C-alpha positions in Angstrom: 111.8 108.2 100.6 114.2 108.2 97.6 115.0 111.0 95.2 112.7 109.2 92.7 109.7 109.5 95.1 107.0 111.8 93.6 106.8 115.2 95.1 103.2 114.8 96.2 104.2 111.8 98.3 107.1 113.6 99.9 104.8 116.6 100.7 102.1 114.3 102.1 104.6 112.5 104.3 106.2 115.6 105.7 102.9 117.4 106.2 101.4 114.5 108.2 104.5 114.0 110.2 104.1 117.7 111.2 100.5 117.5 112.2 100.2 113.9 113.4 100.0 114.6 117.1 97.4 117.3 116.7 95.5 115.1 114.3 95.5 112.3 116.8 94.1 114.5 119.5 91.5 116.2 117.3 90.2 112.8 116.0 90.2 110.3 118.9 89.2 106.7 118.5 85.9 107.2 120.2 85.0 109.8 117.5 84.1 106.8 115.3 81.2 106.0 117.6 79.1 108.8 116.1 79.8 107.8 112.5 76.7 105.6 112.1 76.8 105.2 108.3 80.6 104.6 108.3 80.3 101.9 110.9 77.6 100.2 108.9 79.8 100.3 105.8 82.7 98.9 107.8 80.4 96.1 108.9 79.3 95.5 105.3 82.9 95.4 104.1 83.8 92.9 106.8 80.9 90.7 105.8 81.9 90.8 102.2 85.5 89.9 103.0 84.3 86.9 105.1 81.8 85.8 102.5 84.6 85.6 99.9 86.1 82.8 101.9 89.5 84.4 101.9 92.2 83.6 104.5 94.3 86.6 103.4 94.8 89.7 105.5 93.2 93.1 105.0 95.3 96.3 104.6 94.1 99.6 105.9 95.9 102.1 103.6 96.4 105.6 105.0 95.7 104.2 108.5 96.8 107.3 110.4 96.6 106.9 114.2 95.1 103.4 113.6 91.5 103.8 114.8 89.9 102.2 111.7 92.4 99.4 111.7 91.4 98.7 115.3 87.7 98.8 114.4 88.2 96.3 111.6 90.2 94.1 113.9 87.2 94.3 116.3 85.0 93.1 113.5 87.1 89.9 113.2 89.3 90.7 110.3 93.0 90.0 110.2 94.2 93.5 109.4 97.3 95.7 109.4 97.8 99.4 108.8 100.0 101.2 106.3 100.7 104.9 106.3 103.1 107.2 104.5 103.9 109.1 107.6 106.3 107.5 110.1 105.0 109.7 112.9 101.4 108.4 112.2 102.7 104.9 112.3 104.4 105.6 115.7 101.2 106.9 117.1 99.2 104.0 115.7 101.6 101.5 117.3 101.3 103.4 120.6 97.5 103.6 120.4 97.0 99.9 119.4 100.1 97.9 120.5 98.5 94.6 119.6 98.2 95.5 115.9 100.7 95.8 113.0 101.4 99.1 111.3 104.0 99.8 108.6 105.3 102.8 106.8 104.5 102.7 103.1 102.7 104.3 100.2 99.5 103.0 98.5 101.1 104.0 95.2 103.9 101.4 95.6 103.1 98.7 98.2 105.8 96.4 99.4 103.6 93.4 99.0 103.5 90.4 96.6 100.8 90.1 94.0 97.4 88.8 95.1 98.1 88.6 98.8 95.3 90.7 100.3 91.7 89.7 100.9 90.6 93.3 101.3 91.7 96.9 101.3 90.3 100.0 103.0 91.5 103.4 101.9 89.7 106.1 103.8 90.4 109.6 102.7 93.7 108.5 101.2 93.2 109.1 97.5 92.4 112.7 98.3 96.1 113.5 98.2 96.8 111.6 94.9 96.8 113.8 91.8 94.6 112.9 88.9 97.5 111.8 86.8 98.6 109.3 89.4 95.2 107.8 90.2 95.1 105.1 87.4 98.5 103.7 88.6 97.4 103.8 92.2 94.2 101.9 91.4 96.3 99.4 89.4 98.5 98.9 92.4 95.5 98.2 94.7 94.3 95.7 92.0 97.7 94.1 91.9 98.0 93.3 95.6 94.3 92.1 96.0 93.6 88.4 95.3 90.8 87.7 92.8 87.5 88.6 94.5 89.2 90.8 97.0 87.1 93.7 98.5 87.9 97.4 98.4 86.3 100.2 100.4 87.2 103.8 99.4 86.1 107.0 101.1 86.8 110.5 100.0 85.3 114.0 100.2 83.4 115.1 97.1 82.4 118.5 95.8 82.7 121.0 93.1 86.3 122.0 93.7 88.9 119.9 92.0 92.0 120.9 94.0 92.7 122.7 97.3 96.2 123.6 98.5 96.7 124.0 102.3 99.8 125.8 103.6 98.7 125.6 107.3 96.8 123.2 109.5 96.5 123.1 113.3 98.9 126.1 113.4 101.6 124.3 111.5 103.2 125.1 108.2 102.5 122.3 105.7 102.3 121.8 101.9 99.3 119.5 101.3 97.1 119.2 98.2 93.5 117.9 98.4 91.6 116.6 95.4 87.8 116.5 95.5 86.3 114.1 93.0 82.9 113.0 91.6 82.0 109.5 92.8 80.9 108.5 89.3 84.3 109.5 87.9 86.1 107.5 90.6 83.9 104.5 90.0 84.7 104.7 86.3 88.5 104.8 87.1 88.0 101.7 89.3 86.3 99.9 86.5 89.1 100.7 84.1 91.5 99.2 86.7 89.6 95.9 86.8 87.2 96.5 89.8 83.5 95.7 89.8 81.5 98.3 91.7 79.2 96.9 94.5 77.9 100.0 96.1 78.1 103.8 95.8 77.0 105.9 98.8 77.2 109.7 99.3 76.6 111.2 102.8 75.8 114.9 103.1 78.2 117.1 105.1 77.5 117.0 108.8 78.3 119.5 111.6 81.9 120.5 111.4 82.3 119.2 107.8 82.4 121.3 104.6 81.9 118.6 101.9 79.8 115.5 101.3 81.5 112.1 101.8 81.5 109.4 99.1 82.0 105.7 99.8 82.6 103.1 97.1 82.6 99.4 97.7 84.1 97.3 94.9 85.8 94.0 94.3 88.6 92.8 92.1 87.3 90.9 89.1 88.7 87.4 88.4 
């Protein structure tokens, strides 16, 4: 990261480097088996990508320890993971040695224009402040080819911002932003995306807030 890197990205990187090993143990790959709705949405996303006829790869942004990247690979998509945390990328490469993972930020991707057939960003925009969200969505729009698919997931709720100074017993500095799905959908439309589906799942055991899922595609 350079001196010009926004503070929220530096804090997110450092915080996830700090908690990466605990996060990987707390949320193992087989934990996805119980996420019935999520797995259905991953399947729908994969079907939409294939139906578009693209040969371009899919990027899993905020890939963490790589479990969703591996799931998408199992659904037949050519996929790679990107995460802002180098330690998360190390764990992902260890967990899934046959897949590609890179260090990077969804706010400034090291990719040419219109080179992706799809993007998943699951619980990644929750660390992006409101003022940076339009530019982030513009960046996702830039790297997707016309007709490219996007799947976003994020916690929703009444609170707009939460600051955590500790997680898993470690000192961190991480901001979380809870957003209304309609407001996020409107921002996507402003960035040039056409909404396909909007789903909200109620909080389940061990969760505090509902989860929102938006499927959209790049117009053009």
